[in-house]
N, C-alpha and C positions, 0 to 999 in steps of 0.2 A: 915748260913754264918759264916765264921771264925771271931773270935774277932780281931779287928784292934788295932795295937799297938799305943800307945800314942806318941806324939812328945818327951815327957820327957823320956819315955822308950827307944825310938830310940836313943836319945842323950846319954843315959847311955850305950847302946850297942856300940855306936860309940866311946865313950871315951875308952872303953876296946880295941876296934880294932885299933883306930887311935887317940891318945890323942894329936892332933895337931890342928892348926887353920883350917885345912881342915876337921875337924870333922863334920861340917854341911853337906858337900857332902856325907860323910859316913852315917850320920844319914838319909839323904834323900834316899840313896840306901837301907838302912834297911827298911824305911817306904815303899818304892816302892815294896820291896820283900813281906812285910806284906800285902800290898794291891793287890798283884798279882791275888788273887782269887776274889777280890771284883769287878774288872772290870774297869769302867770308870775313877776312880781316878788315875789309873796308868799312863795315858797320862799326866795329870797335874803334877804328881810327877816327871815324866821324864823331863818335861820342867823346873820345879823348880830345879831339880838336875843339869841340864845343866846350868841354871843361876848361881847357887852356884859355879859350876866348873869354869865358866867364871870369876867370881870374885876371887875365892881362888887360882886357878891355873894360869889363864891367866893374872890376875891382873887388870881386867876391873872394876875398882871401880866406885861407884856413881860419884865421882869427875871427873873421866875420861869420864864417860857417859855424864856428864853435858856439856862437850865440843862439843858434837854432836848436836848443835842447829838447824841444817838445815834438820833434818829428816833422817839422815843417818842410824840410828838404825832401823827405820821402813822400810826404803828401803831395807836394808840387810835382815830383817825378810821376806819381801815380796819375795825377790829372793829365799831364802831357801824354803819358802812355795810353791812357784810355781814349783821349782825343785822337791820338795817332792811330789807334786801333779802330777808329770809326764811330765811337760813341758821340752822340750830339753834345755840343758844348754845355748846354744847360745841365746835363747829367754829370758831366765831368767836374763841374765847379762846386759840387756839394762839399768837397773837402779842400778847396783851394785855401791855402793857409795865409795868404797875404792880400794886400790891397789889390783890387781888380786892375789897377794900372800896370801891374807886373805880369798879368796874364797876356801872353803874346803868342797865340797859336799861329801856325802857318801850315805848311804841307804836312802830310802824314809822316814822311821820312824825317823832316826837320823836327817835328814834335817828338819823335822817338829819339832823335839825337839829344834833344834837351832833356828828355826823361832819363836817358842813360847817364848824361853828365851830372844831373842832380843826384842820381843814385850813387855815382862815384863820390860826389861831395859828401853825402850822408855816410857812406861806408868809411871814408877817411876820417870824418868827424867822430864816428864811433870808435875807430882805432885810436885816435888821439885821446879820447876820453878814457878808454880802457888803460892806455899807457899811463895816463895821469893818475889813475886810481891805484896803480901799482900792480 
């Protein structure tokens, strides 16, 4: 098996390629490329990369995510997961929590990346809420 690049090494490469706040996304791309031959880790890396893209490019910060207290992040994740699993769009959208302009399906794998990233966002939101409650 090929040697896997460390996070520190990926960040160093990312700094050379993109010395901006979006370097974390670049670092995750580098890590995903390094894991490409390793197998299962690539799916998780793709989801983490999408989560970082949502934060750094779309601006969906933890503070913004904390406003979605009614489970909207999980609902959106479910919609993308169902669509990525092959369910027709019209059936997936029964629980779409937001305006239709935010529904942006693409390939099955890309939809699953979005679903995973949204689940990460919801999980982190729940962790922050639990910590705030003491």
